[in-house]
OpenMM code with the backbone's topology and positions (N, CA, C; nanometers):
from openmm import Vec3, app, unit

residues = "UNK UNK UNK UNK UNK UNK UNK UNK UNK UNK UNK UNK UNK UNK UNK UNK UNK UNK UNK UNK UNK UNK UNK UNK UNK UNK UNK UNK UNK UNK UNK UNK UNK UNK UNK UNK UNK UNK UNK UNK UNK UNK UNK UNK UNK UNK UNK UNK UNK UNK UNK UNK UNK UNK UNK UNK UNK UNK UNK UNK UNK UNK UNK UNK UNK UNK UNK UNK UNK UNK UNK UNK UNK UNK UNK UNK UNK UNK UNK UNK UNK UNK UNK UNK UNK UNK UNK UNK UNK UNK UNK UNK UNK UNK UNK UNK UNK UNK UNK UNK UNK UNK UNK UNK UNK UNK UNK UNK UNK UNK UNK UNK UNK UNK UNK UNK UNK UNK UNK UNK UNK UNK UNK UNK UNK UNK UNK UNK UNK UNK UNK UNK UNK UNK UNK UNK UNK UNK UNK UNK UNK UNK UNK UNK UNK UNK UNK UNK UNK UNK UNK UNK UNK UNK UNK UNK UNK UNK UNK UNK UNK UNK UNK".split()
positions = [
    Vec3(1.2492, -3.6040, 1.8656),
    Vec3(1.1364, -3.5915, 1.9570),
    Vec3(1.1891, -3.6052, 2.0993),
    Vec3(1.1426, -3.5192, 2.1862),
    Vec3(1.1853, -3.5253, 2.3263),
    Vec3(1.0734, -3.5833, 2.4119),
    Vec3(1.1000, -3.5937, 2.5402),
    Vec3(1.0016, -3.6509, 2.6325),
    Vec3(0.8688, -3.5765, 2.6316),
    Vec3(0.8731, -3.4470, 2.6007),
    Vec3(0.7487, -3.3696, 2.6001),
    Vec3(0.6712, -3.3849, 2.4692),
    Vec3(0.7229, -3.4646, 2.3768),
    Vec3(0.6537, -3.4885, 2.2508),
    Vec3(0.6668, -3.3763, 2.1503),
    Vec3(0.7589, -3.2834, 2.1727),
    Vec3(0.7790, -3.1714, 2.0802),
    Vec3(0.9102, -3.1910, 2.0056),
    Vec3(0.9032, -3.1823, 1.8733),
    Vec3(1.0234, -3.1913, 1.7914),
    Vec3(1.0474, -3.0563, 1.7241),
    Vec3(1.1727, -3.0297, 1.6932),
    Vec3(1.2125, -2.9056, 1.6266),
    Vec3(1.2826, -2.9434, 1.4977),
    Vec3(1.2448, -2.8759, 1.3903),
    Vec3(1.3071, -2.9048, 1.2611),
    Vec3(1.3142, -2.7787, 1.1767),
    Vec3(1.4032, -2.7819, 1.0779),
    Vec3(1.4104, -2.6727, 0.9806),
    Vec3(1.2806, -2.6685, 0.9009),
    Vec3(1.2305, -2.5506, 0.8794),
    Vec3(1.1121, -2.5347, 0.7953),
    Vec3(1.1528, -2.5537, 0.6494),
    Vec3(1.0608, -2.6054, 0.5713),
    Vec3(1.0830, -2.6227, 0.4273),
    Vec3(0.9890, -2.5290, 0.3519),
    Vec3(1.0058, -2.5250, 0.2236),
    Vec3(0.9219, -2.4410, 0.1373),
    Vec3(0.7730, -2.4690, 0.1619),
    Vec3(0.7390, -2.5947, 0.1800),
    Vec3(0.5977, -2.6297, 0.1993),
    Vec3(0.5446, -2.5879, 0.3364),
    Vec3(0.6336, -2.5485, 0.4266),
    Vec3(0.5932, -2.5023, 0.5593),
    Vec3(0.5708, -2.3515, 0.5660),
    Vec3(0.5871, -2.2813, 0.4555),
    Vec3(0.5816, -2.1346, 0.4585),
    Vec3(0.4527, -2.0825, 0.5220),
    Vec3(0.3405, -2.1422, 0.4927),
    Vec3(0.2136, -2.0975, 0.5505),
    Vec3(0.2086, -2.1199, 0.7005),
    Vec3(0.2543, -2.2355, 0.7454),
    Vec3(0.2535, -2.2662, 0.8887),
    Vec3(0.3526, -2.1781, 0.9645),
    Vec3(0.4692, -2.1543, 0.9043),
    Vec3(0.5673, -2.0653, 0.9658),
    Vec3(0.5108, -1.9241, 0.9736),
    Vec3(0.4487, -1.8792, 0.8665),
    Vec3(0.3903, -1.7457, 0.8669),
    Vec3(0.2797, -1.7329, 0.9718),
    Vec3(0.1990, -1.8366, 0.9878),
    Vec3(0.0940, -1.8328, 1.0906),
    Vec3(0.1546, -1.8159, 1.2297),
    Vec3(0.2641, -1.8856, 1.2579),
    Vec3(0.3303, -1.8732, 1.3879),
    Vec3(0.3872, -1.7328, 1.4052),
    Vec3(0.4475, -1.6784, 1.2994),
    Vec3(0.5037, -1.5435, 1.3068),
    Vec3(0.3935, -1.4389, 1.3206),
    Vec3(0.2792, -1.4643, 1.2588),
    Vec3(0.1645, -1.3735, 1.2740),
    Vec3(0.1156, -1.3750, 1.4185),
    Vec3(0.1207, -1.4911, 1.4820),
    Vec3(0.0808, -1.4985, 1.6231),
    Vec3(0.1792, -1.4202, 1.7095),
    Vec3(0.3077, -1.4288, 1.6785),
    Vec3(0.4076, -1.3496, 1.7505),
    Vec3(0.3774, -1.2011, 1.7334),
    Vec3(0.3523, -1.1581, 1.6103),
    Vec3(0.3192, -1.0177, 1.5857),
    Vec3(0.1980, -0.9764, 1.6682),
    Vec3(0.0965, -1.0610, 1.6709),
    Vec3(-0.0242, -1.0330, 1.7493),
    Vec3(0.0095, -1.0211, 1.8974),
    Vec3(0.0878, -1.1170, 1.9491),
    Vec3(0.1259, -1.1162, 2.0902),
    Vec3(0.2003, -0.9888, 2.1278),
    Vec3(0.2806, -0.9353, 2.0349),
    Vec3(0.3597, -0.8147, 2.0608),
    Vec3(0.2839, -0.6863, 2.0285),
    Vec3(0.1672, -0.6994, 1.9658),
    Vec3(0.0933, -0.5815, 1.9237),
    Vec3(0.1530, -0.5149, 1.8010),
    Vec3(0.2252, -0.5919, 1.7217),
    Vec3(0.2895, -0.5418, 1.6000),
    Vec3(0.2032, -0.5713, 1.4781),
    Vec3(0.2158, -0.4890, 1.3739),
    Vec3(0.1538, -0.5277, 1.2464),
    Vec3(0.2310, -0.6474, 1.1905),
    Vec3(0.1670, -0.7239, 1.1051),
    Vec3(0.2328, -0.8389, 1.0433),
    Vec3(0.2282, -0.8212, 0.8921),
    Vec3(0.3410, -0.7826, 0.8344),
    Vec3(0.3458, -0.7541, 0.6918),
    Vec3(0.3949, -0.8685, 0.6062),
    Vec3(0.4308, -0.9801, 0.6674),
    Vec3(0.4849, -1.0935, 0.5919),
    Vec3(0.3729, -1.1831, 0.5424),
    Vec3(0.3934, -1.2373, 0.4232),
    Vec3(0.3013, -1.3355, 0.3651),
    Vec3(0.3806, -1.4633, 0.3381),
    Vec3(0.3129, -1.5760, 0.3268),
    Vec3(0.3863, -1.7004, 0.2987),
    Vec3(0.4778, -1.6889, 0.1772),
    Vec3(0.4327, -1.6196, 0.0737),
    Vec3(0.5162, -1.6077, -0.0463),
    Vec3(0.6433, -1.5275, -0.0195),
    Vec3(0.6405, -1.4368, 0.0794),
    Vec3(0.7619, -1.3645, 0.1182),
    Vec3(0.8619, -1.4614, 0.1808),
    Vec3(0.8119, -1.5509, 0.2652),
    Vec3(0.9000, -1.6503, 0.3273),
    Vec3(0.9571, -1.7457, 0.2232),
    Vec3(0.8764, -1.7842, 0.1258),
    Vec3(0.9262, -1.8706, 0.0175),
    Vec3(1.0371, -1.7986, -0.0584),
    Vec3(1.0131, -1.6741, -0.0962),
    Vec3(1.1117, -1.5975, -0.1736),
    Vec3(1.2416, -1.5792, -0.0958),
    Vec3(1.2312, -1.5408, 0.0307),
    Vec3(1.3501, -1.5055, 0.1077),
    Vec3(1.4145, -1.6234, 0.1811),
    Vec3(1.3397, -1.7310, 0.1990),
    Vec3(1.3955, -1.8441, 0.2715),
    Vec3(1.4245, -1.9658, 0.1864),
    Vec3(1.3588, -1.9746, 0.0707),
    Vec3(1.3711, -2.0974, -0.0071),
    Vec3(1.3929, -2.0704, -0.1554),
    Vec3(1.4265, -1.9458, -0.1883),
    Vec3(1.4530, -1.9099, -0.3272),
    Vec3(1.5963, -1.9411, -0.3666),
    Vec3(1.6418, -1.8787, -0.4729),
    Vec3(1.7754, -1.9077, -0.5252),
    Vec3(1.8871, -1.8535, -0.4359),
    Vec3(1.8603, -1.7493, -0.3585),
    Vec3(1.9598, -1.6930, -0.2661),
    Vec3(1.8949, -1.6716, -0.1294),
    Vec3(1.8737, -1.7786, -0.0536),
    Vec3(1.8031, -1.7641, 0.0741),
    Vec3(1.8780, -1.6740, 0.1716),
    Vec3(1.8017, -1.5887, 0.2410),
    Vec3(1.8609, -1.4979, 0.3391),
    Vec3(1.8088, -1.5246, 0.4801),
    Vec3(1.7258, -1.6259, 0.4950),
    Vec3(1.6762, -1.6608, 0.6275),
    Vec3(1.6535, -1.8099, 0.6344),
    Vec3(1.6474, -1.8574, 0.7585),
    Vec3(1.6103, -1.9954, 0.7871),
    Vec3(1.5037, -1.9921, 0.8939),
    Vec3(1.4129, -2.0856, 0.8868),
    Vec3(1.3068, -2.0938, 0.9857),
    Vec3(1.3064, -2.2296, 1.0528),
    Vec3(1.2694, -2.2297, 1.1793),
    Vec3(1.2541, -2.3534, 1.2553),
    Vec3(1.1102, -2.3625, 1.3027),
    Vec3(1.0584, -2.4839, 1.3065),
    Vec3(0.9260, -2.5103, 1.3609),
    Vec3(0.9378, -2.6105, 1.4745),
    Vec3(0.8676, -2.5821, 1.5832),
    Vec3(0.8548, -2.6769, 1.6936),
    Vec3(0.7126, -2.7299, 1.6864),
    Vec3(0.6999, -2.8635, 1.6811),
    Vec3(0.5692, -2.9259, 1.6610),
    Vec3(0.5442, -3.0360, 1.7631),
    Vec3(0.4171, -3.0513, 1.7961),
    Vec3(0.3757, -3.1641, 1.8791),
    Vec3(0.3694, -3.2886, 1.7923),
    Vec3(0.3508, -3.4030, 1.8560),
    Vec3(0.3361, -3.5287, 1.7810),
    Vec3(0.2180, -3.5229, 1.6850),
    Vec3(0.1165, -3.4439, 1.7198),
    Vec3(-0.0015, -3.4297, 1.6342),
    Vec3(0.0212, -3.3302, 1.5203),
    Vec3(0.1378, -3.2660, 1.5168),
    Vec3(0.1691, -3.1731, 1.4089),
    Vec3(0.1304, -3.0287, 1.4372),
    Vec3(0.0889, -2.9981, 1.5589),
    Vec3(0.0542, -2.8604, 1.5940),
    Vec3(0.1812, -2.7802, 1.6170),
    Vec3(0.1907, -2.6634, 1.5520),
    Vec3(0.3071, -2.5773, 1.5701),
    Vec3(0.2928, -2.5041, 1.7035),
    Vec3(0.3922, -2.5230, 1.7907),
    Vec3(0.3902, -2.4587, 1.9222),
    Vec3(0.5097, -2.3658, 1.9415),
    Vec3(0.5925, -2.3532, 1.8396),
    Vec3(0.7066, -2.2632, 1.8464),
    Vec3(0.7660, -2.2417, 1.7092),
    Vec3(0.8320, -2.1269, 1.6933),
    Vec3(0.8974, -2.0954, 1.5662),
    Vec3(1.0126, -1.9993, 1.5926),
    Vec3(1.1103, -2.0054, 1.5060),
    Vec3(1.2244, -1.9156, 1.5145),
    Vec3(1.2705, -1.8862, 1.3731),
    Vec3(1.3078, -1.7614, 1.3473),
    Vec3(1.3631, -1.7208, 1.2183),
    Vec3(1.4988, -1.6565, 1.2449),
    Vec3(1.5992, -1.6995, 1.1688),
    Vec3(1.7325, -1.6422, 1.1844),
    Vec3(1.7984, -1.6195, 1.0494),
    Vec3(1.8970, -1.5292, 1.0520),
    Vec3(1.9758, -1.4948, 0.9341),
    Vec3(2.1216, -1.4829, 0.9758),
    Vec3(2.2128, -1.5028, 0.8815),
    Vec3(2.3537, -1.4836, 0.9160),
    Vec3(2.3873, -1.3347, 0.9242),
    Vec3(2.4828, -1.3042, 1.0087),
    Vec3(2.5367, -1.1684, 1.0190),
    Vec3(2.6862, -1.1837, 1.0428),
    Vec3(2.7665, -1.1018, 0.9780),
    Vec3(2.9113, -1.1125, 0.9943),
    Vec3(2.9617, -1.0021, 1.0856),
    Vec3(3.0563, -1.0349, 1.1706),
    Vec3(3.1145, -0.9374, 1.2625),
    Vec3(3.2650, -0.9328, 1.2442),
    Vec3(3.3171, -0.8150, 1.2104),
    Vec3(3.4624, -0.8002, 1.2028),
    Vec3(3.5235, -0.8010, 1.3423),
    Vec3(3.4463, -0.7629, 1.4439),
    Vec3(3.4956, -0.7675, 1.5819),
    Vec3(3.5171, -0.9120, 1.6247),
    Vec3(3.4204, -0.9981, 1.5940),
    Vec3(3.4305, -1.1394, 1.6321),
    Vec3(3.5112, -1.2207, 1.5325),
    Vec3(3.5329, -1.1658, 1.4151),
    Vec3(3.6074, -1.2392, 1.3132),
    Vec3(3.5313, -1.3585, 1.2606),
    Vec3(3.3991, -1.3477, 1.2574),
    Vec3(3.3190, -1.4582, 1.2082),
    Vec3(3.1726, -1.4252, 1.2038),
    Vec3(3.0966, -1.5272, 1.1758),
    Vec3(2.9531, -1.5115, 1.1576),
    Vec3(2.8786, -1.5324, 1.2889),
    Vec3(2.7660, -1.4700, 1.2942),
    Vec3(2.6716, -1.4918, 1.4025),
    Vec3(2.5357, -1.5160, 1.3428),
    Vec3(2.4426, -1.5460, 1.4290),
    Vec3(2.3041, -1.5610, 1.3856),
    Vec3(2.2245, -1.4473, 1.4444),
    Vec3(2.1532, -1.3764, 1.3587),
    Vec3(2.0610, -1.2746, 1.4055),
    Vec3(1.9241, -1.3405, 1.4150),
    Vec3(1.8734, -1.3532, 1.5362),
    Vec3(1.7420, -1.4121, 1.5589),
    Vec3(1.6409, -1.2986, 1.5495),
    Vec3(1.5675, -1.2954, 1.4396),
    Vec3(1.4709, -1.1873, 1.4195),
    Vec3(1.3376, -1.2170, 1.4845),
    Vec3(1.3042, -1.3440, 1.4998),
    Vec3(1.1748, -1.3816, 1.5556),
    Vec3(1.1877, -1.5105, 1.6354),
    Vec3(1.1321, -1.5100, 1.7550),
    Vec3(1.1245, -1.6302, 1.8383),
    Vec3(0.9876, -1.6295, 1.9045),
    Vec3(0.9089, -1.7335, 1.8776),
    Vec3(0.7738, -1.7434, 1.9333),
    Vec3(0.7526, -1.8818, 1.9922),
    Vec3(0.6959, -1.8826, 2.1111),
    Vec3(0.6516, -2.0063, 2.1756),
    Vec3(0.5068, -1.9837, 2.2168),
    Vec3(0.4199, -2.0766, 2.1826),
    Vec3(0.2776, -2.0626, 2.2165),
    Vec3(0.2605, -2.0547, 2.3677),
    Vec3(0.1544, -1.9892, 2.4104),
    Vec3(0.1262, -1.9766, 2.5523),
    Vec3(0.1205, -2.1111, 2.6217),
    Vec3(0.0650, -2.2111, 2.5559),
    Vec3(0.0516, -2.3443, 2.6151),
    Vec3(0.1861, -2.4135, 2.6345),
    Vec3(0.2864, -2.3758, 2.5558),
    Vec3(0.4165, -2.4426, 2.5627),
    Vec3(0.5202, -2.3619, 2.6414),
    Vec3(0.4844, -2.2431, 2.6868),
    Vec3(0.5805, -2.1600, 2.7605),
    Vec3(0.6134, -2.2216, 2.8958),
    Vec3(0.7363, -2.1982, 2.9388),
    Vec3(0.7804, -2.2455, 3.0687),
    Vec3(0.8362, -2.3870, 3.0685),
    Vec3(0.8391, -2.4503, 2.9518),
    Vec3(0.8867, -2.5891, 2.9440),
    Vec3(1.0247, -2.5995, 2.8785),
    Vec3(1.0916, -2.4851, 2.8577),
    Vec3(1.2262, -2.4881, 2.8009),
    Vec3(1.2322, -2.4902, 2.6496),
    Vec3(1.1210, -2.4631, 2.5820),
    Vec3(1.1203, -2.4673, 2.4360),
    Vec3(1.1991, -2.3517, 2.3742),
    Vec3(1.1957, -2.2344, 2.4351),
    Vec3(1.2717, -2.1204, 2.3822),
    Vec3(1.4204, -2.1506, 2.3733),
    Vec3(1.4832, -2.1949, 2.4817),
    Vec3(1.6253, -2.2305, 2.4724),
    Vec3(1.6523, -2.3432, 2.3724),
    Vec3(1.5608, -2.4375, 2.3623),
    Vec3(1.5779, -2.5462, 2.2651),
    Vec3(1.5744, -2.4931, 2.1224),
    Vec3(1.4865, -2.3966, 2.0949),
    Vec3(1.4815, -2.3368, 1.9615),
    Vec3(1.6108, -2.2605, 1.9313),
    Vec3(1.6622, -2.1864, 2.0286),
    Vec3(1.7877, -2.1142, 2.0081),
    Vec3(1.9026, -2.2108, 1.9833),
    Vec3(1.9089, -2.3192, 2.0594),
    Vec3(2.0134, -2.4204, 2.0383),
    Vec3(1.9992, -2.4851, 1.9013),
    Vec3(1.8755, -2.5078, 1.8578),
    Vec3(1.8526, -2.5674, 1.7256),
    Vec3(1.8976, -2.4735, 1.6146),
    Vec3(1.8833, -2.3427, 1.6362),
    Vec3(1.9306, -2.2465, 1.5359),
    Vec3(2.0812, -2.2612, 1.5164),
    Vec3(2.1549, -2.2707, 1.6256),
    Vec3(2.3001, -2.2882, 1.6164),
    Vec3(2.3320, -2.4209, 1.5476),
    Vec3(2.2625, -2.5245, 1.5849),
    Vec3(2.2867, -2.6589, 1.5315),
    Vec3(2.2523, -2.6695, 1.3827),
    Vec3(2.1508, -2.5966, 1.3367),
    Vec3(2.1067, -2.6089, 1.1978),
    Vec3(2.1721, -2.5084, 1.1038),
    Vec3(2.2503, -2.4164, 1.1583),
    Vec3(2.3221, -2.3219, 1.0714),
    Vec3(2.4260, -2.3998, 0.9908),
    Vec3(2.4474, -2.3618, 0.8671),
    Vec3(2.5495, -2.4306, 0.7877),
    Vec3(2.6853, -2.4283, 0.8582),
    Vec3(2.7557, -2.5391, 0.8551),
    Vec3(2.8848, -2.5523, 0.9249),
    Vec3(2.9841, -2.4458, 0.8795),
    Vec3(2.9802, -2.4094, 0.7519),
    Vec3(3.0771, -2.3120, 0.7013),
    Vec3(3.0556, -2.1718, 0.7589),
    Vec3(2.9405, -2.1467, 0.8199),
    Vec3(2.9183, -2.0175, 0.8868),
    Vec3(3.0041, -2.0076, 1.0125),
    Vec3(3.0402, -2.1208, 1.0739),
    Vec3(3.1221, -2.1213, 1.1950),
    Vec3(3.0683, -2.0193, 1.2964),
    Vec3(2.9467, -2.0412, 1.3392),
    Vec3(2.8744, -1.9462, 1.4237),
    Vec3(2.9487, -1.9191, 1.5542),
    Vec3(2.9721, -1.7907, 1.5812),
    Vec3(3.0437, -1.7485, 1.7005),
    Vec3(2.9547, -1.6781, 1.8028),
    Vec3(2.8351, -1.6345, 1.7633),
    Vec3(2.7483, -1.5633, 1.8566),
    Vec3(2.6053, -1.5600, 1.8046),
    Vec3(2.5137, -1.5344, 1.8954),
    Vec3(2.3741, -1.5056, 1.8624),
    Vec3(2.3496, -1.3590, 1.8928),
    Vec3(2.2679, -1.2967, 1.8107),
    Vec3(2.2330, -1.1568, 1.8319),
    Vec3(2.0831, -1.1432, 1.8112),
    Vec3(2.0197, -1.0592, 1.8926),
    Vec3(1.8770, -1.0342, 1.8779),
    Vec3(1.8435, -0.9007, 1.9416),
    Vec3(1.7236, -0.8552, 1.9188),
    Vec3(1.6736, -0.7326, 1.9799),
    Vec3(1.5544, -0.7671, 2.0664),
    Vec3(1.5389, -0.6925, 2.1754),
    Vec3(1.4259, -0.7114, 2.2661),
    Vec3(1.3578, -0.5761, 2.2821),
    Vec3(1.2262, -0.5745, 2.2679),
    Vec3(1.1522, -0.4501, 2.2870),
    Vec3(1.1676, -0.4014, 2.4304),
    Vec3(1.1866, -0.2709, 2.4461),
    Vec3(1.2005, -0.2118, 2.5793),
    Vec3(1.0781, -0.2360, 2.6660),
    Vec3(0.9618, -0.2478, 2.6033),
    Vec3(0.8380, -0.2645, 2.6811),
    Vec3(0.7994, -0.4120, 2.6986),
    Vec3(0.8988, -0.5025, 2.6874),
    Vec3(0.8729, -0.6448, 2.7038),
    Vec3(0.9667, -0.7019, 2.8109),
    Vec3(0.9408, -0.6695, 2.9380),
    Vec3(1.0314, -0.7139, 3.0444),
    Vec3(1.0384, -0.8660, 3.0599),
    Vec3(0.9305, -0.9375, 3.0266),
    Vec3(0.9351, -1.0847, 3.0371),
    Vec3(1.0351, -1.1429, 2.9384),
    Vec3(1.0352, -1.0902, 2.8164),
    Vec3(1.1325, -1.1373, 2.7167),
    Vec3(1.2733, -1.1006, 2.7606),
    Vec3(1.2902, -0.9795, 2.8101),
    Vec3(1.4235, -0.9361, 2.8559),
    Vec3(1.4727, -1.0270, 2.9682),
    Vec3(1.3873, -1.0596, 3.0636),
    Vec3(1.4260, -1.1478, 3.1740),
    Vec3(1.4623, -1.2874, 3.1222),
    Vec3(1.3875, -1.3357, 3.0236),
    Vec3(1.4163, -1.4664, 2.9631),
    Vec3(1.5568, -1.4671, 2.9034),
    Vec3(1.5896, -1.3658, 2.8223),
    Vec3(1.7210, -1.3615, 2.7590),
    Vec3(1.8311, -1.3373, 2.8615),
    Vec3(1.8047, -1.2583, 2.9637),
    Vec3(1.9026, -1.2377, 3.0717),
    Vec3(1.9363, -1.3711, 3.1382),
    Vec3(1.8338, -1.4521, 3.1671),
    Vec3(1.8556, -1.5828, 3.2307),
    Vec3(1.9441, -1.6737, 3.1459),
    Vec3(1.9344, -1.6591, 3.0146),
    Vec3(2.0141, -1.7429, 2.9244),
    Vec3(2.1573, -1.6920, 2.9078),
    Vec3(2.1862, -1.5725, 2.9593),
    Vec3(2.3214, -1.5187, 2.9494),
    Vec3(2.3408, -1.4141, 2.8415),
    Vec3(2.2342, -1.3748, 2.7711),
    Vec3(2.2460, -1.2652, 2.6747),
    Vec3(2.2761, -1.1374, 2.7520),
    Vec3(2.3546, -1.0494, 2.6938),
    Vec3(2.3857, -0.9222, 2.7578),
    Vec3(2.3608, -0.8082, 2.6597),
    Vec3(2.3187, -0.6930, 2.7106),
    Vec3(2.3014, -0.5776, 2.6225),
    Vec3(2.4372, -0.5355, 2.5652),
    Vec3(2.4348, -0.4863, 2.4460),
    Vec3(2.5569, -0.4392, 2.3818),
    Vec3(2.5802, -0.2945, 2.4245),
    Vec3(2.6756, -0.2750, 2.5130),
    Vec3(2.7071, -0.1410, 2.5617),
    Vec3(2.7518, -0.0530, 2.4457),
    Vec3(2.7002, 0.0667, 2.4443),
    Vec3(2.7405, 0.1624, 2.3420),
    Vec3(2.6824, 0.1350, 2.2049),
    Vec3(2.5834, 0.0480, 2.1966),
    Vec3(2.5240, 0.0135, 2.0669),
    Vec3(2.3750, 0.0425, 2.0701),
    Vec3(2.3265, 0.1075, 1.9660),
    Vec3(2.1845, 0.1358, 1.9507),
    Vec3(2.1396, 0.0770, 1.8180),
    Vec3(2.0305, 0.0051, 1.8183),
    Vec3(1.9780, -0.0504, 1.6940),
    Vec3(1.9205, 0.0643, 1.6123),
    Vec3(1.9617, 0.0729, 1.4880),
    Vec3(1.9162, 0.1791, 1.3969),
    Vec3(1.8526, 0.1129, 1.2750),
    Vec3(1.7604, 0.1852, 1.2122),
    Vec3(1.6925, 0.1322, 1.0945),
    Vec3(1.6661, 0.2461, 0.9971),
    Vec3(1.6856, 0.2188, 0.8703),
    Vec3(1.6521, 0.3125, 0.7642),
    Vec3(1.5480, 0.2453, 0.6768),
    Vec3(1.4279, 0.2988, 0.6731),
    Vec3(1.3200, 0.2416, 0.5949),
    Vec3(1.3443, 0.2650, 0.4460),
    Vec3(1.2965, 0.1727, 0.3631),
    Vec3(1.3197, 0.1809, 0.2183),
    Vec3(1.2698, 0.3107, 0.1574),
    Vec3(1.1752, 0.3756, 0.2209),
    Vec3(1.1240, 0.5027, 0.1689),
    Vec3(1.2297, 0.6123, 0.1726),
    Vec3(1.3364, 0.5905, 0.2485),
    Vec3(1.4430, 0.6900, 0.2619),
    Vec3(1.5722, 0.6471, 0.1958),
    Vec3(1.5702, 0.5406, 0.1189),
    Vec3(1.6927, 0.4939, 0.0539),
    Vec3(1.7510, 0.5994, -0.0401),
    Vec3(1.6648, 0.6829, -0.0994),
    Vec3(1.7153, 0.7833, -0.1932),
    Vec3(1.8086, 0.8808, -0.1229),
    Vec3(1.8001, 0.8946, 0.0091),
    Vec3(1.8915, 0.9811, 0.0832),
    Vec3(2.0337, 0.9300, 0.0840),
    Vec3(2.0542, 0.8050, 0.0454),
    Vec3(2.1885, 0.7479, 0.0440),
    Vec3(2.2678, 0.7896, -0.0795),
    Vec3(2.2009, 0.8402, -0.1790),
    Vec3(2.2692, 0.8763, -0.3026),
    Vec3(2.3376, 1.0119, -0.2927),
    Vec3(2.3045, 1.0883, -0.1907),
    Vec3(2.3599, 1.2216, -0.1767),
    Vec3(2.2813, 1.3241, -0.2555),
    Vec3(2.1780, 1.2784, -0.3241),
    Vec3(2.0947, 1.3695, -0.4019),
    Vec3(1.9730, 1.4102, -0.3195),
    Vec3(1.9245, 1.5336, -0.3381),
    Vec3(1.8049, 1.5778, -0.2634),
    Vec3(1.6803, 1.5046, -0.3048),
] * unit.nanometer
topology = app.Topology()
chain = topology.addChain("A")
for resn in residues:
    res = topology.addResidue(resn, chain)
    for name in ("N", "CA", "C"):
        topology.addAtom(name, app.Element.getBySymbol(name[0]), res)
C-alpha cells in the first residue's frame, strides 16, 4: 500500500470477474468491442498452461482503479524474454497520480524470475495521442521498420497452403 492508499497485486482465479470488468471499461474507453469473459481469463490466466498474468490496482476499500494484462514474448534480437502489455487501464479518477507507471513496474516485478525480462512491448492506437504521449514520457520508442500484423483465426486455413 502506498501513500495514496492504492495497492497493486497479481490477480488470482477468483479475481477473474473483477479483472474482466476493468478490461471491459478499457474497451469502452477505447470504443472497442469487448469479447472476453471471466471464464476466458480463468482458462488463459489460471489454467494448466497460463499464457497471461493480470494485475489489479485497488483502493483500501477494494475498488479496482487500475488493471494490466501481460504475456511473455521471446526476442532473438534481445536474446531473452520481454513482456507484451496487451492491456493497461487506469480509472479516470485515478489518472494523473502515477498509477500507470506503477502498474508497468509491477508487471516487471511480478514476472517469473526465470523469464529474465529484458524489455516491455506494447501497441498504441494511432488515434490515441494521450496514450502515445504517456508512453513517450516513460521512454517507450516506436519500433522503426516494424508494423504490427494480425491474422484472424478465420484465415488460419490459408497457412496450410491449401485453397
